[in-house]
C-alpha positions in Angstrom: -21.6 38.5 36.6 -20.3 35.6 38.6 -23.0 33.4 37.3 -22.2 34.4 33.5 -18.5 33.7 34.0 -19.4 30.3 35.5 -21.4 29.5 32.2 -18.6 30.8 30.1 -16.2 28.7 31.9 -18.5 25.6 31.8 -19.1 26.0 28.2 -15.3 26.7 27.6 -14.5 23.2 29.7 -17.2 21.5 27.4 -15.7 22.6 24.3 -12.3 21.5 25.5 -13.6 18.2 26.3 -15.2 17.6 23.3 -12.4 18.6 20.9 -9.7 16.3 22.7 -9.2 12.7 23.5 -11.2 11.4 20.7 -9.4 9.3 18.3 -10.8 8.9 14.6 -9.6 6.1 12.2 -7.8 7.2 9.2 -9.6 6.1 6.1 -7.6 4.5 3.6 -7.7 6.1 0.0 -5.2 7.3 -2.7 -1.8 8.3 -1.1 1.5 9.4 -2.4 3.3 7.7 0.6 5.4 4.8 0.0 4.1 1.4 0.8 5.6 0.0 4.1 8.7 -2.5 3.4 7.0 -5.2 5.4 4.3 -5.7 2.6 5.1 -8.5 0.2 5.6 -7.7 -3.1 4.4 -10.3 -5.6 6.5 -10.3 -8.6 5.2 -11.9 -12.0 6.5 -15.1 -12.7 9.7 -15.0 -15.1 9.2 -16.7 -18.4 11.5 -17.8 -20.9 11.3 -16.1 -24.1 10.2 -18.4 -27.0 13.6 -17.8 -28.6 15.5 -19.7 -25.7 12.8 -22.3 -24.9 13.6 -25.8 -25.7 10.5 -27.6 -27.5 12.0 -30.7 -29.3 8.7 -32.7 -29.7 6.8 -30.0 -31.7 7.3 -30.8 -35.6 5.6 -27.8 -36.6 2.9 -27.4 -39.3 3.6 -28.1 -42.9 4.9 -30.8 -45.4 7.4 -32.1 -43.2 6.0 -34.8 -40.5 9.1 -36.9 -40.4 13.0 -36.2 -40.9 16.1 -38.3 -40.0 19.5 -36.7 -40.1 22.6 -38.6 -40.9 25.4 -38.6 -38.2 27.8 -37.3 -40.7 27.3 -33.9 -41.9 27.2 -33.7 -46.1 29.5 -30.9 -47.0 28.3 -30.4 -50.5 24.8 -29.5 -48.9 26.4 -27.5 -46.4 28.0 -25.5 -49.1 24.8 -25.2 -51.2 23.0 -24.4 -47.9 25.5 -21.6 -46.8 24.9 -20.2 -50.4 21.0 -20.1 -50.2 21.2 -18.6 -46.5 23.6 -15.8 -47.6 21.3 -15.0 -50.6 17.6 -15.4 -49.0 18.0 -15.3 -45.0 20.9 -12.5 -44.3 18.4 -9.7 -44.6 16.7 -10.8 -41.3 19.1 -13.5 -39.7 22.5 -13.3 -38.5 24.1 -16.8 -37.4 25.1 -16.0 -34.1 23.3 -13.0 -32.8 19.4 -11.8 -32.6 18.5 -9.6 -35.4 15.1 -9.0 -36.9 14.9 -12.8 -36.6 16.6 -15.3 -34.3 20.0 -16.6 -34.9 20.1 -20.3 -36.3 23.3 -21.0 -34.4 22.5 -24.1 -31.9 18.8 -24.2 -33.4 18.7 -27.8 -32.9 19.3 -27.6 -29.3 16.0 -26.2 -29.0 13.9 -27.3 -32.0 13.2 -30.4 -33.8 14.8 -30.7 -37.6 10.8 -30.9 -38.7 10.0 -28.0 -37.2 12.6 -25.8 -38.7 11.9 -27.4 -42.0 8.3 -26.5 -41.6 9.2 -23.0 -40.7 11.3 -22.5 -43.6 9.1 -24.0 -46.2 5.8 -22.8 -44.6 6.3 -19.8 -42.6 2.8 -18.1 -43.1 0.7 -21.2 -41.9 3.3 -21.7 -38.8 2.8 -18.2 -37.8 -1.0 -18.6 -38.0 -1.5 -22.1 -36.3 2.0 -23.0 -34.3 2.0 -21.8 -30.9 5.7 -21.5 -30.7 5.8 -19.7 -34.0 3.1 -17.1 -33.0 5.2 -16.6 -29.7 8.2 -16.0 -31.7 6.2 -13.5 -33.8 5.6 -11.6 -31.0 9.0 -11.7 -29.4 10.4 -10.4 -32.7 8.0 -7.5 -32.8 5.4 -8.9 -35.1 8.1 -9.1 -37.9 6.7 -12.3 -39.8 9.3 -14.5 -41.4 9.1 -14.1 -45.2 8.2 -16.9 -47.4 11.2 -17.3 -49.5 9.5 -19.9 -51.5 12.5 -22.6 -51.3 12.3 -26.0 -52.7 12.5 -28.6 -50.3 15.9 -29.3 -51.3 17.0 -25.8 -50.9 15.7 -25.8 -47.4 17.2 -29.3 -46.6 20.6 -27.9 -47.6 20.1 -24.8 -45.2 19.1 -27.3 -42.3 22.3 -29.0 -43.1 24.3 -25.8 -43.1 22.5 -24.8 -39.6 24.1 -28.1 -38.4 27.5 -26.7 -38.6 26.8 -23.5 -37.0 
């Protein structure tokens, strides 16, 4: 009986030794726990939206390759341009705030006159080929600028009106 008790005690001691003291490395896997605050979080670089980006060297794609603006604003053209803008453009544009399309106020601080004229006269091709116009299309939820089939004279009057905004 003592022999059996010694064997059972020995087995019990072996069992205790085999279960304790051994550390297992925890495998990393899917976890619901929060990451430690010491980890660096890499944020995506903030980009300037196309409507706010300044690009005065881009002349756009279309019939206008060069354009010189007079220092003095032609008030007759401004009146005509304001009338054309009111009739043809206000469905999508507000002069000072973002709407379906970008606001024209301050446009010449960000775009060349040639780019603006080409966008007015040739919006279909601009959206297909001009990188800035493509980005604007995406920024404004894929709403392309409608081709209003304005004459170059009407487009120039609208441009003159934009100079007064």
